Residue frames relative to the residue before (quaternion, step in Angstrom):
aa qw qx qy qz dx dy dz
X 1.0000 0.0000 0.0000 0.0000 0.00 0.00 0.00
X 0.1283 -0.8138 0.5662 0.0266 3.42 -0.81 1.15
X 0.1429 -0.7904 0.5934 0.0519 3.49 -0.84 0.99
X 0.2790 -0.7443 0.5824 0.1704 3.57 -1.08 0.66
X 0.2644 -0.7879 0.5348 0.1525 3.55 -0.74 1.08
X 0.7139 0.2868 -0.2754 0.5765 3.62 1.06 0.24
X 0.0099 -0.8153 0.5591 -0.1504 3.48 -0.33 1.51
X 0.2123 -0.7867 0.5299 0.2353 3.73 -0.26 0.77
X 0.8727 0.1844 -0.1530 0.4254 3.26 -1.53 0.60
X 0.8591 -0.0167 0.1289 0.4951 3.57 -0.75 -1.34
X 0.5071 0.7014 -0.3773 0.3296 3.51 1.07 -0.52
X 0.6789 0.5091 -0.2919 0.4412 3.54 1.02 -0.81
X 0.6424 0.5254 -0.3260 0.4528 3.40 1.09 -0.69
X 0.6698 0.4811 -0.3146 0.4701 3.60 1.10 -0.96
X 0.5766 0.5889 -0.3908 0.4099 3.59 1.01 -0.53
X 0.6261 0.5589 -0.2979 0.4548 3.57 1.08 -1.12
X 0.6637 0.5157 -0.2828 0.4622 3.43 0.88 -1.22
X 0.6993 0.4449 -0.3331 0.4497 3.71 0.75 -0.74
X 0.6017 0.5442 -0.3769 0.4469 3.62 1.14 -0.67
X 0.6255 0.5446 -0.3310 0.4502 3.64 1.08 -0.70
X 0.6094 0.5710 -0.2956 0.4640 3.64 1.12 -0.75
X 0.6909 0.4552 -0.2805 0.4866 3.37 0.94 -1.10
X 0.6814 0.4827 -0.3237 0.4449 3.74 0.92 -0.62
X 0.5811 0.6129 -0.3971 0.3593 3.57 1.10 -0.24
X 0.6431 0.4913 -0.3671 0.4585 3.65 0.90 -0.63
X 0.5770 0.5772 -0.3924 0.4243 3.68 1.14 -0.66
X 0.7282 0.3915 -0.2751 0.4906 3.64 0.85 -0.81
X 0.7633 0.4099 -0.2683 0.4212 3.65 0.84 -0.80
X 0.3962 -0.7403 0.4671 0.2772 3.65 1.21 -0.35
X 0.4815 0.6641 -0.4573 0.3435 3.63 1.01 0.32
X 0.2413 -0.8445 0.4616 0.1245 3.59 -0.40 1.05
X 0.5686 0.5579 -0.3849 0.4663 3.56 1.18 -0.28
X 0.6428 0.5084 -0.3555 0.4494 3.83 0.93 -0.75
X 0.5471 0.6156 -0.4422 0.3551 3.77 0.94 -0.28
X 0.6973 0.4513 -0.3237 0.4531 3.51 0.84 -1.07
X 0.6279 0.5451 -0.3462 0.4344 3.68 0.91 -0.66
X 0.6490 0.5424 -0.3167 0.4292 3.43 1.05 -0.70
X 0.6194 0.5513 -0.3074 0.4669 3.31 1.14 -1.09
X 0.6705 0.4937 -0.3001 0.4654 3.75 0.77 -0.88
X 0.6782 0.5059 -0.2888 0.4480 3.52 1.01 -0.74
X 0.6571 0.4997 -0.3369 0.4528 3.48 1.06 -0.70
X 0.5728 0.6110 -0.3368 0.4302 3.55 1.18 -0.97
X 0.6992 0.4998 -0.2620 0.4390 3.45 0.79 -1.24
X 0.6919 0.4877 -0.3115 0.4318 3.47 0.93 -0.79
X 0.5941 0.5337 -0.3218 0.5086 3.57 1.17 -0.83
X 0.6425 0.4919 -0.3593 0.4650 3.73 0.71 -0.70
X 0.6553 0.4766 -0.3633 0.4599 3.66 0.84 -0.78
X 0.6556 0.4849 -0.3518 0.4597 3.51 0.87 -0.86
X 0.6832 0.4887 -0.3809 0.3864 3.67 0.65 -0.62
X 0.6063 0.5467 -0.3418 0.4654 3.47 1.28 -0.66
X 0.6509 0.5176 -0.3247 0.4505 3.60 0.89 -0.81
X 0.6266 0.5335 -0.3351 0.4587 3.59 1.18 -0.83
X 0.6434 0.5534 -0.2967 0.4379 3.52 1.04 -0.95
X 0.6178 0.5367 -0.2816 0.5010 3.54 1.16 -0.99
X 0.7058 0.4646 -0.2917 0.4483 3.54 0.85 -0.94
X 0.6480 0.4258 -0.3972 0.4909 3.68 0.88 -0.50
X 0.6658 0.5001 -0.3479 0.4307 3.74 0.78 -0.57
X 0.5335 0.6046 -0.3938 0.4413 3.69 1.10 -0.29
X 0.4220 -0.7177 0.4719 0.2901 3.57 -0.89 0.89
X 0.5884 -0.6291 0.3534 0.3648 3.40 -1.07 0.77
X 0.5144 -0.6401 0.4345 0.3699 3.67 -1.03 0.50
X 0.5435 -0.6138 0.4415 0.3647 3.43 -1.15 0.66
X 0.4669 -0.6403 0.5647 0.2304 3.36 -1.22 0.93
X 0.6611 -0.5272 0.3919 0.3625 3.38 -1.44 0.32
X 0.4930 -0.7217 0.4172 0.2489 3.49 -1.07 0.71
X 0.5179 0.6772 -0.3760 0.3630 3.31 1.28 0.02
X 0.3579 0.7260 -0.4965 0.3137 3.57 1.20 0.24
X 0.5719 -0.6066 0.4592 0.3068 3.39 -1.32 0.65
X 0.5476 -0.5699 0.4193 0.4467 3.80 -0.85 0.45
X 0.6085 0.5190 -0.4188 0.4301 3.67 0.66 -0.56
X 0.7037 0.4400 -0.3086 0.4646 3.69 0.76 -0.88
X 0.6366 0.4944 -0.3859 0.4487 3.60 0.88 -0.65
X 0.6922 0.4857 -0.3433 0.4087 3.62 0.79 -0.70
X 0.5840 0.5928 -0.3315 0.4447 3.46 1.49 -0.55
X 0.7169 0.4853 -0.2033 0.4575 3.49 1.14 -1.18
X 0.6317 0.5829 -0.3079 0.4079 3.51 1.34 -0.60
X 0.5815 0.5495 -0.3630 0.4776 3.49 1.30 -0.34
X 0.4417 -0.6984 0.5024 0.2542 3.71 -0.82 0.88
X 0.4329 -0.6929 0.5243 0.2400 3.48 -0.96 1.13
X 0.2412 -0.7689 0.5599 0.1929 3.47 -0.75 0.74
X 0.1562 0.7601 -0.5893 0.2249 3.53 0.39 1.61
X 0.4343 -0.6865 0.4967 0.3056 3.56 -1.03 0.76
X 0.5021 -0.6796 0.4735 0.2489 3.36 -1.31 1.03
X 0.4423 -0.7155 0.4908 0.2272 3.61 -0.93 1.20
X 0.5517 -0.5968 0.4938 0.3092 3.60 -1.07 0.78
X 0.4863 -0.6707 0.4848 0.2804 3.55 -1.07 0.85
X 0.4776 -0.6676 0.4718 0.3219 3.66 -0.90 0.69
X 0.6209 -0.5956 0.3848 0.3343 3.45 -1.25 0.84
X 0.5876 -0.5955 0.3883 0.3864 3.59 -1.16 0.63
X 0.4434 0.6462 -0.5161 0.3457 3.62 -0.89 0.45
X 0.8064 -0.2020 0.3018 0.4667 3.34 -1.35 -0.88
X 0.0809 -0.8158 0.5680 0.0725 3.55 -0.26 1.10
X 0.2899 -0.7292 0.6095 0.1133 3.37 -1.10 1.05
X 0.4251 -0.7346 0.4606 0.2596 3.57 -0.66 0.97
X 0.2391 -0.8165 0.5150 0.1046 3.49 -0.48 1.21
X 0.5525 -0.6656 0.4079 0.2921 3.45 -0.84 1.12
X 0.3687 -0.7120 0.5237 0.2879 3.68 -0.91 0.66
X 0.4745 -0.6739 0.4877 0.2879 3.34 -1.01 0.85
X 0.5747 -0.6242 0.4256 0.3145 3.49 -1.12 0.82
X 0.4657 -0.6539 0.4573 0.3826 3.70 -0.68 0.69
X 0.5017 -0.6619 0.4956 0.2542 3.41 -1.23 0.82
X 0.5585 -0.5528 0.4753 0.3957 3.57 -0.98 0.39
X 0.5657 -0.6148 0.4387 0.3310 3.37 -1.36 0.51
X 0.6113 0.5582 -0.3686 0.4229 3.49 1.08 -0.55
X 0.5877 0.5827 -0.3289 0.4548 3.58 1.28 -0.76
X 0.7176 0.4430 -0.2634 0.4685 3.41 1.01 -1.21
X 0.5931 0.5447 -0.4022 0.4356 3.60 0.98 -0.41
X 0.6479 0.5413 -0.3335 0.4195 3.49 0.99 -0.78
X 0.6679 0.5456 -0.2757 0.4245 3.43 1.14 -0.89
X 0.6304 0.5240 -0.2750 0.5024 3.47 1.28 -0.83
X 0.6550 0.5416 -0.3610 0.3840 3.73 0.78 -0.53
X 0.5064 -0.6723 0.4525 0.2945 3.57 -0.71 0.76
X 0.4247 -0.6874 0.5091 0.2967 3.51 -0.91 0.59
X 0.3801 -0.7605 0.4922 0.1867 3.46 -0.72 1.21
X 0.4583 -0.7142 0.4418 0.2910 3.54 -0.66 1.04
X 0.5271 -0.6179 0.4457 0.3764 3.67 -0.89 0.58
X 0.3976 -0.7202 0.5508 0.1411 3.32 -1.04 1.23
X 0.3929 -0.7134 0.5082 0.2801 3.78 -0.59 1.21
X 0.4473 -0.6756 0.5433 0.2199 3.52 -0.99 0.95
X 0.3725 -0.7239 0.5089 0.2798 3.53 -0.66 0.86
X 0.4933 -0.6319 0.5132 0.3065 3.68 -1.12 0.89
X 0.4275 -0.6814 0.5244 0.2791 3.53 -0.78 0.88
X 0.5006 -0.6719 0.4741 0.2706 3.53 -1.03 1.10
X 0.5475 -0.6109 0.4637 0.3346 3.48 -0.98 0.80
X 0.4163 -0.6892 0.5302 0.2656 3.55 -0.74 1.11
X 0.4615 -0.6586 0.5205 0.2869 3.66 -1.06 0.83
X 0.6383 -0.5245 0.4302 0.3639 3.36 -1.35 0.82
X 0.5098 -0.6512 0.4943 0.2680 3.47 -0.99 1.12
X 0.1482 -0.7541 0.6209 0.1545 3.67 -0.67 0.75
X 0.6489 -0.5587 0.3797 0.3501 3.38 -1.23 0.73
X 0.5791 -0.6162 0.4155 0.3351 3.56 -0.87 0.70
X 0.4207 -0.7102 0.4846 0.2894 3.57 -0.71 0.94
X 0.4708 -0.6683 0.4907 0.3014 3.47 -0.96 0.74
X 0.4889 -0.6682 0.4682 0.3087 3.49 -0.82 0.92
X 0.4935 -0.6736 0.4654 0.2935 3.65 -0.95 0.75
X 0.5827 -0.6174 0.3813 0.3660 3.50 -0.85 0.86
X 0.3677 -0.7329 0.5079 0.2641 3.56 -0.65 0.96
X 0.3333 -0.7269 0.5809 0.1518 3.48 -1.02 0.98
X 0.5636 -0.6496 0.4255 0.2818 3.37 -0.91 1.02
X 0.5145 -0.6570 0.4631 0.2987 3.59 -0.71 0.84
X 0.4001 -0.7088 0.5316 0.2342 3.56 -0.68 1.03
X 0.4488 -0.6819 0.5307 0.2279 3.49 -0.97 0.95
X 0.4921 -0.5877 0.5280 0.3658 3.57 -1.18 0.52
X 0.4271 -0.6123 0.5471 0.3785 3.72 -1.00 0.49
X 0.5621 -0.6041 0.4490 0.3428 3.37 -1.29 0.64
X 0.5394 -0.6324 0.4353 0.3459 3.57 -1.04 0.69
X 0.4854 -0.6362 0.4576 0.3877 3.77 -0.84 0.52
X 0.4047 -0.7078 0.5039 0.2854 3.41 -0.96 0.62
X 0.6753 -0.5295 0.3021 0.4151 3.49 -1.29 0.51
X 0.7787 0.2157 -0.1260 0.5755 3.63 0.98 -0.68
X 0.0882 -0.8249 0.5515 0.0871 3.74 0.42 0.94
X 0.4244 -0.6564 0.5557 0.2833 3.57 -1.16 0.81
X 0.5204 -0.6405 0.4519 0.3387 3.38 -1.08 0.68
X 0.0973 -0.8111 0.5731 0.0649 3.64 -0.92 0.83
X 0.5182 -0.5925 0.4877 0.3775 3.52 -1.16 0.40
X 0.2774 -0.7715 0.5472 0.1687 3.73 -0.48 1.13
X 0.6174 0.5717 -0.3267 0.4304 3.58 1.10 -0.79
X 0.6680 0.5260 -0.2974 0.4344 3.44 1.05 -0.81
X 0.6821 0.4766 -0.2656 0.4870 3.39 1.08 -0.89
X 0.6230 0.4610 -0.3648 0.5160 3.70 0.92 -0.52
X 0.6043 0.5371 -0.4209 0.4113 3.81 0.85 -0.40
X 0.6809 0.4917 -0.3220 0.4369 3.43 0.95 -0.90
X 0.2521 -0.7682 0.5538 0.1989 3.72 -0.65 0.85
X 0.4922 -0.6524 0.4950 0.2951 3.59 -1.03 0.65
X 0.7257 -0.4537 0.3076 0.4157 3.48 -1.28 0.12
X 0.6818 0.4556 -0.2416 0.5189 3.49 1.17 -0.74
X 0.7219 0.3999 -0.2774 0.4919 3.70 1.08 -0.34
X 0.2793 0.7304 -0.5653 0.2628 3.76 1.04 0.50
X 0.4469 -0.6668 0.5275 0.2782 3.54 -0.98 1.12
X 0.4198 -0.6794 0.5619 0.2155 3.51 -1.08 1.10
X 0.4541 -0.6558 0.4981 0.3401 3.66 -1.01 0.70
X 0.4947 -0.6589 0.4984 0.2696 3.40 -1.06 1.02
X 0.4291 -0.6603 0.5614 0.2545 3.57 -1.04 0.96
X 0.3785 -0.7036 0.5539 0.2341 3.53 -1.17 0.80
X 0.3316 -0.7726 0.5266 0.1258 3.59 -0.34 1.36
X 0.3416 -0.7297 0.5569 0.2020 3.51 -0.70 1.07
X 0.2479 -0.7497 0.5866 0.1801 3.64 -1.00 0.76
X 0.2262 -0.7246 0.6489 0.0520 3.51 -0.95 1.14
X 0.0258 0.7254 -0.6819 0.0898 3.49 -0.91 1.19
X 0.4395 -0.6383 0.5849 0.2394 3.28 -1.72 0.47
X 0.4263 -0.6986 0.5301 0.2219 3.45 -1.01 1.23
X 0.3106 -0.7483 0.5556 0.1866 3.69 -1.05 0.66
X 0.4185 -0.7247 0.4925 0.2392 3.55 -0.68 1.11
X 0.6537 0.4824 -0.4040 0.4204 3.64 0.78 -0.57
X 0.6091 0.5076 -0.3703 0.4840 3.74 1.13 -0.62
X 0.6338 0.4965 -0.3795 0.4558 3.75 0.75 -0.79
X 0.7755 0.4316 -0.2289 0.3999 3.61 0.53 -1.16
X 0.4749 -0.7095 0.3854 0.3501 3.53 1.43 -0.16
X 0.3815 0.6923 -0.5320 0.3036 3.58 1.17 0.50
X 0.7671 0.1721 -0.1672 0.5950 3.66 1.11 -0.16
X 0.3574 -0.7117 0.5700 0.2020 3.53 -1.17 0.45
X 0.5112 0.6645 -0.4687 0.2784 3.70 -0.80 0.82
X 0.3802 -0.7179 0.5207 0.2626 3.56 -0.94 -0.80
X 0.5715 -0.6063 0.4608 0.3057 3.50 -1.29 0.53
X 0.1772 -0.7912 0.5769 0.0986 3.55 -0.70 0.87
X 0.6613 -0.4986 0.3785 0.4132 3.62 -1.30 0.41
X 0.6043 -0.5346 0.4128 0.4226 3.50 -1.09 0.22
X 0.2983 -0.7521 0.5721 0.1344 3.59 -1.12 0.77
X 0.0292 -0.7536 0.6525 -0.0736 3.51 -0.72 1.23
X 0.1482 0.7846 -0.5839 0.1470 3.58 -0.25 1.22
X 0.8500 0.0008 -0.0121 0.5266 3.54 -0.05 1.36
X 0.6626 -0.4594 0.3667 0.4642 3.61 -1.15 -0.38
X 0.8219 0.3194 -0.1585 0.4442 3.63 1.01 -0.65
X 0.6874 0.4934 -0.2384 0.4766 3.49 1.16 -0.62
X 0.4194 0.6931 -0.4936 0.3163 3.55 -1.04 0.61
X 0.0982 -0.7531 0.6416 0.1077 3.46 -1.42 0.32
X 0.4577 -0.6975 0.4813 0.2691 3.71 -0.94 0.78
X 0.7877 0.0625 -0.0216 0.6125 3.64 0.81 -0.81
X 0.1108 0.8188 -0.5632 -0.0074 3.66 0.19 0.94
X 0.2956 -0.7360 0.5788 0.1895 3.58 -1.12 0.36
X 0.2437 -0.6907 0.6523 0.1949 3.52 -1.29 0.47
X 0.0923 -0.8402 0.5336 0.0278 3.73 -0.49 1.17
X 0.2308 -0.7921 0.5515 0.1231 3.56 -1.01 0.78
X 0.7525 0.0269 0.0109 0.6579 3.60 1.45 -0.64
X 0.2398 -0.7313 0.6281 0.1147 3.36 -1.55 0.49
X 0.7079 0.4261 -0.3158 0.4664 3.63 -0.82 0.57
X 0.2808 -0.7911 0.5137 0.1770 3.49 -1.11 0.66
X 0.6720 0.4413 -0.2960 0.5158 3.64 1.01 -0.70
X 0.8002 0.0441 -0.0016 0.5981 3.61 0.88 -0.95
X 0.2866 -0.8162 0.4948 0.0824 3.52 0.18 1.39
X 0.1077 -0.7676 0.6289 0.0606 3.58 -0.81 0.92
X 0.2322 -0.8007 0.5382 0.1235 3.49 -0.42 1.32
X 0.3859 -0.6630 0.5908 0.2500 3.53 -1.26 0.59
X 0.5942 -0.6142 0.4066 0.3231 3.42 -1.23 0.79
X 0.7503 0.0901 -0.0350 0.6540 3.47 1.32 -0.75
X 0.5388 -0.5840 0.4465 0.4113 3.61 -0.95 0.42
X 0.1724 -0.7755 0.5937 0.1282 3.56 -1.06 0.88
X 0.3355 -0.7337 0.5677 0.1638 3.55 -1.26 0.62
X 0.1465 0.7960 -0.5599 0.1776 3.49 -0.48 1.30
X 0.5437 -0.5889 0.4568 0.3857 3.68 -1.20 -0.18
X 0.6925 -0.4843 0.3227 0.4264 3.57 -1.22 -0.06
X 0.6227 0.5298 -0.3825 0.4304 3.54 1.00 -0.69
X 0.6546 0.4790 -0.3279 0.4843 3.60 0.91 -0.60
X 0.6006 0.5473 -0.3711 0.4495 3.67 1.02 -0.58
X 0.6569 0.4737 -0.3387 0.4788 3.68 0.80 -0.96
X 0.6925 0.4571 -0.3307 0.4496 3.70 0.65 -0.79
X 0.6424 0.5224 -0.3658 0.4249 3.63 0.93 -0.74
X 0.6107 0.5416 -0.3548 0.4559 3.59 1.04 -0.70
X 0.6659 0.4638 -0.2992 0.5019 3.57 0.87 -0.63
X 0.6073 0.5264 -0.3382 0.4896 3.75 1.00 -0.75
X 0.6219 0.5670 -0.3807 0.3831 3.60 0.85 -0.82
X 0.6875 0.4807 -0.2946 0.4576 3.64 0.94 -0.75
X 0.6273 0.5182 -0.3348 0.4754 3.63 1.15 -0.51
X 0.6849 0.4773 -0.2988 0.4624 3.49 1.01 -0.95
X 0.6028 0.5177 -0.3701 0.4813 3.73 1.15 -0.67
X 0.6820 0.4768 -0.3229 0.4509 3.73 0.72 -0.69
X 0.6828 0.4489 -0.3566 0.4529 3.58 0.99 -0.56
X 0.5277 0.5765 -0.3905 0.4865 3.69 1.26 -0.33
X 0.6776 0.4587 -0.3092 0.4846 3.71 0.74 -0.94
X 0.6907 0.4888 -0.3231 0.4237 3.61 0.65 -1.04
X 0.7587 0.3753 -0.2422 0.4741 3.73 0.82 -0.85
X 0.8002 0.3359 -0.1698 0.4670 3.68 0.85 -0.90
X 0.6590 -0.4919 0.2915 0.4886 3.44 1.32 -0.13
X 0.6291 -0.5985 0.3483 0.3530 3.56 -1.20 0.56
X 0.6552 0.4907 -0.3117 0.4824 3.45 1.11 -0.29
X 0.5304 0.6411 -0.4177 0.3650 3.57 1.15 -0.20
X 0.0644 -0.7617 0.6438 -0.0338 3.60 -0.92 1.17
X 0.3204 -0.6809 0.6206 0.2204 3.64 -1.14 0.69
X 0.1940 -0.8051 0.5536 0.0876 3.53 -0.84 1.13
X 0.8377 0.0302 -0.0176 0.5450 3.53 1.07 -0.45
X 0.2478 -0.7594 0.5852 0.1396 3.66 -1.22 0.59
X 0.2370 -0.7587 0.5897 0.1430 3.41 -0.79 0.94
X 0.0385 -0.8116 0.5825 0.0223 3.61 -0.92 0.91
X 0.4356 -0.6822 0.5356 0.2409 3.24 -1.55 0.31
X 0.8085 -0.0197 0.0886 0.5814 3.62 -0.63 -1.13
X 0.0904 -0.7019 0.7026 0.0746 3.53 -1.34 0.79
X 0.8149 -0.0770 0.0470 0.5725 3.69 -0.38 -1.13
X 0.1637 0.7479 -0.6268 0.1446 3.63 -0.80 1.04
X 0.3181 -0.7442 0.5533 0.1970 3.46 -0.85 1.01
X 0.3535 0.7161 -0.5030 0.3306 3.62 -0.03 1.47
X 0.5416 -0.5527 0.4958 0.3942 3.41 -1.43 0.05
X 0.6947 -0.4053 0.3565 0.4754 3.66 -1.51 0.11
X 0.8518 0.0753 -0.0951 0.5097 3.61 -1.11 1.00
X 0.6227 -0.5777 0.3989 0.3454 3.59 0.99 0.41
X 0.4310 0.7277 -0.4598 0.2706 3.61 1.30 0.26
X 0.5537 -0.6170 0.4464 0.3369 3.59 -1.26 0.43
X 0.7956 0.1729 -0.1341 0.5650 3.58 1.17 -0.21
X 0.5522 0.5900 -0.4684 0.3572 3.57 -1.17 0.28
X 0.7558 -0.3640 0.3022 0.4528 3.50 -1.37 -0.35
X 0.5548 -0.5747 0.4841 0.3571 3.55 -1.41 0.40
X 0.4343 -0.6800 0.5068 0.3035 3.66 -0.92 0.79
X 0.5665 -0.5411 0.4913 0.3807 3.65 -1.46 0.43
X 0.5729 0.5631 -0.4498 0.3905 3.67 1.02 -0.01
X 0.6029 0.5584 -0.3741 0.4298 3.62 1.13 -0.40
X 0.7058 0.3977 -0.2762 0.5172 3.69 1.39 -0.08
X 0.4907 -0.6713 0.4280 0.3541 3.53 1.26 0.27
X 0.4641 0.6857 -0.3802 0.4121 3.45 1.36 0.75
X 0.7533 0.3609 -0.1667 0.5239 3.65 1.16 0.16
X 0.1152 -0.8089 0.5765 0.0005 3.55 -1.30 0.72
X 0.1205 -0.7899 0.5813 0.1538 3.67 -0.59 0.68
X 0.2884 -0.7256 0.6146 0.1125 3.55 -1.08 1.19
X 0.1370 -0.8159 0.5612 0.0227 3.58 -0.90 0.98
X 0.8071 -0.1188 0.0945 0.5706 3.69 0.96 -0.80
X 0.2834 -0.7123 0.6242 0.1508 3.53 -1.50 0.33
X 0.1849 -0.7602 0.6201 0.0588 3.54 -1.09 0.82
X 0.1838 -0.8175 0.5288 0.1349 3.60 -0.63 0.95
X 0.7282 -0.4727 0.3278 0.3727 3.56 -1.32 0.24
X 0.6534 0.5180 -0.2898 0.4699 3.56 1.14 -0.63
X 0.5441 -0.5943 0.3508 0.4771 3.63 1.42 -0.21
X 0.5902 0.5897 -0.4308 0.3439 3.68 0.96 -0.20
X 0.2216 -0.7939 0.5630 0.0606 3.48 -1.14 0.60
X 0.0899 -0.7839 0.6106 0.0676 3.61 -1.22 0.57
X 0.1846 -0.7675 0.6074 0.0892 3.71 -0.95 0.93
X 0.5981 -0.5785 0.4487 0.3260 3.50 -1.26 0.69
X 0.6952 0.5164 -0.2990 0.4008 3.56 0.77 -0.91
X 0.7526 0.2919 -0.2121 0.5509 3.58 1.07 -0.61
X 0.6835 0.5116 -0.2998 0.4257 3.66 0.93 -0.64
X 0.5308 0.6242 -0.4529 0.3513 3.70 1.06 -0.47
X 0.7688 0.1499 -0.1032 0.6130 3.62 0.90 -0.83
X 0.3792 0.7378 -0.4934 0.2617 3.83 0.95 0.61
X 0.8137 -0.1215 0.1477 0.5490 3.56 -0.97 -0.96
X 0.7090 -0.4290 0.3564 0.4315 3.48 -1.50 0.37
X 0.7025 0.4870 -0.3114 0.4151 3.61 0.56 -1.15
X 0.7032 0.5056 -0.2637 0.4246 3.53 1.02 -1.02
X 0.6173 0.5359 -0.3218 0.4777 3.46 1.15 -0.65
X 0.6768 0.4982 -0.2913 0.4571 3.55 1.08 -1.00
X 0.6546 0.5247 -0.3076 0.4490 3.47 1.01 -0.76
X 0.6525 0.4910 -0.3045 0.4904 3.60 0.76 -0.85
X 0.6719 0.4820 -0.3053 0.4723 3.71 0.77 -0.83
X 0.6331 0.5031 -0.3476 0.4745 3.70 1.14 -0.66
X 0.6482 0.4686 -0.3582 0.4816 3.54 1.04 -0.82
X 0.6642 0.5075 -0.3452 0.4267 3.69 0.80 -0.70
X 0.6017 0.5685 -0.3249 0.4574 3.60 1.09 -0.69
X 0.6745 0.4966 -0.2754 0.4717 3.52 0.89 -1.34
X 0.6182 0.5775 -0.3222 0.4248 3.63 1.01 -1.01
X 0.7068 0.4882 -0.2664 0.4372 3.57 0.80 -0.93
X 0.5972 0.5273 -0.3478 0.4943 3.58 1.29 -0.24
X 0.7764 0.3622 -0.1883 0.4802 3.66 0.92 -0.70
X 0.7287 0.3686 -0.2271 0.5306 3.71 0.98 -0.78
X 0.5245 -0.6157 0.5118 0.2898 3.52 -1.33 0.49
X 0.7979 0.1619 -0.0728 0.5760 3.55 1.03 -0.62
X 0.0758 0.7706 -0.6288 0.0714 3.65 -0.73 0.93
X 0.0284 0.7858 -0.6119 0.0857 3.58 -0.71 1.11
X 0.0065 -0.7824 0.6210 -0.0463 3.70 -0.63 1.16
X 0.8199 -0.3118 0.2386 0.4168 3.36 -1.50 -0.20
X 0.6553 0.4739 -0.3360 0.4829 3.68 1.03 -0.34
X 0.5966 0.5798 -0.3750 0.4090 3.57 1.25 -0.18
X 0.7692 -0.2056 0.1283 0.5913 3.56 0.79 -0.79
X 0.6661 -0.4823 0.3848 0.4191 3.55 -1.49 -0.02
X 0.6099 0.5978 -0.3557 0.3797 3.58 1.11 -0.54
X 0.7527 0.3354 -0.1937 0.5323 3.47 1.20 -0.51
X 0.2929 0.7416 -0.5585 0.2288 3.65 0.81 0.80
X 0.7641 0.3888 -0.2178 0.4665 3.59 1.26 -0.43
X 0.7549 0.2274 -0.0839 0.6094 3.44 1.42 -0.39
X 0.2908 -0.7551 0.5612 0.1742 3.43 -1.26 0.74
X 0.3438 -0.7872 0.4812 0.1749 3.50 -0.41 1.24
X 0.0634 0.7506 -0.6572 0.0251 3.74 -0.95 0.76
X 0.1753 0.7709 -0.6031 0.1058 3.36 -1.09 1.02
X 0.4559 -0.6774 0.5222 0.2462 3.70 -1.31 0.32
X 0.3098 0.8077 -0.4807 0.1434 3.52 1.08 0.41
X 0.5370 -0.6372 0.4471 0.3252 3.56 -1.19 0.40
X 0.0533 0.7793 -0.6235 -0.0341 3.59 -1.05 0.75
X 0.7783 0.3379 -0.2449 0.4691 3.41 -0.99 0.71
X 0.6765 -0.4990 0.3453 0.4173 3.67 -1.18 0.07
X 0.7384 0.3568 -0.2098 0.5325 3.44 1.13 -0.76
X 0.4080 -0.6972 0.4912 0.3259 3.68 1.19 -0.21
X 0.5170 0.6814 -0.3851 0.3465 3.46 1.03 0.67
X 0.5181 0.6612 -0.3423 0.4209 3.37 1.58 -0.34
X 0.1717 -0.7385 0.6443 0.0996 3.68 -1.14 0.74
X 0.2118 -0.6639 0.7092 0.1064 3.30 -1.63 0.69
X 0.1206 0.7567 -0.6334 0.1080 3.38 -0.93 1.11
X 0.0293 0.8011 -0.5722 0.1730 3.42 -0.49 1.59
C-alpha cells in the first residue's frame, strides 16, 4: 500500500477520508469491511493519480501581462532543460512539482558564458637609465633699474670702453709655426739662416725662406750681399758653386779663385720682368736669383753686361757659367734671351710643363 504525502488540492481530503475508513475495522472488528475498504482506497488513489497526470499535462496559465519588457524577454526564451523520462505504467505516484526558479536565476542561466579574456603580458620594463643631472640653474637676471626722471649725465664712452664679464677679450693663442728644415743648410753646403715665413699679399711669400751669405762647402763663394731664397734654390746653388769655381780655374788659370758674387734681384713680390700685368715672377716665391758679376781673389772683376761680349776669356767664362746653369736650374735667361737680361743672368727652379721637367735655357 503506497500513500502520497503530497497531494494537490482535493487529494489531501480524500486521503484523510480513506485513512478513517481503514481505521474503522480496527475498532469495529468487522473482517469483511477490510477488503472493501482496500478496494475503495485503491480506486480513489488511481483517480487522484490520473488527475495529477492531467494537471501536469495541462499548459500553464498565462501570467499577468504587467511584467516589465526585460522580464518578458527573459521568459520568452526557451529554457534548455532536459526532458524527464516518463514514469513506468502502473501505480503512478504524484510527483511534487518543483518550485519555480527565481527570474534572476533564470536570467543567469540564459546569459551566454563569456569566454575568458586572455590577460596581456606586461611589457618588459625598460632598463632604468641613470637620472639625468639637472642643468645648472642660471641666476635670474635682475630687471634693469628704471630711468630716473632727471638722469644724471654719464660718460657713455667710458661705459662702452669697459667690457662686461661676458665681453672679456680672450687671450690669443700663440700659433706654432711649422717650417721645413733645409738639408743644404744643415750639412754646411750653404751658409746662412732660416727666416720666418714670408706672407706678402695674396700671391707672394715663402713658407721656409733662407738668408744665404755663402754657397759651397770646400770653396765657399760669398755673396756681396745676403740673398733671400728658398731651400730648393739653396741646394742647387751649392752644386752650381763647384761648376763656377771649375770654370774660373779652367779659363783664368789653376790659381784663380772667385772671392765674391755680385747679385741682382732675389725675393721680390712682382710680376715677370716687373711688368704691370702677366704672371707672377718666381722671384715672388723666393725661387729665383739674378747673377750680375764675379770678383776674383787677385782683385780682378768681370760683369755680365760688359763681359758677355768682352774679351775672349770673359766671353768664355760667362758662356761656361751659362752652360753649367742650364744643367742645374729649370730656367736660365741671359743676354741672348731678351733685353731685360743684358745686365743679369736669371736663374730659377720654376715648374715648366705638365711634369715640371721641362727646362728653359736662353
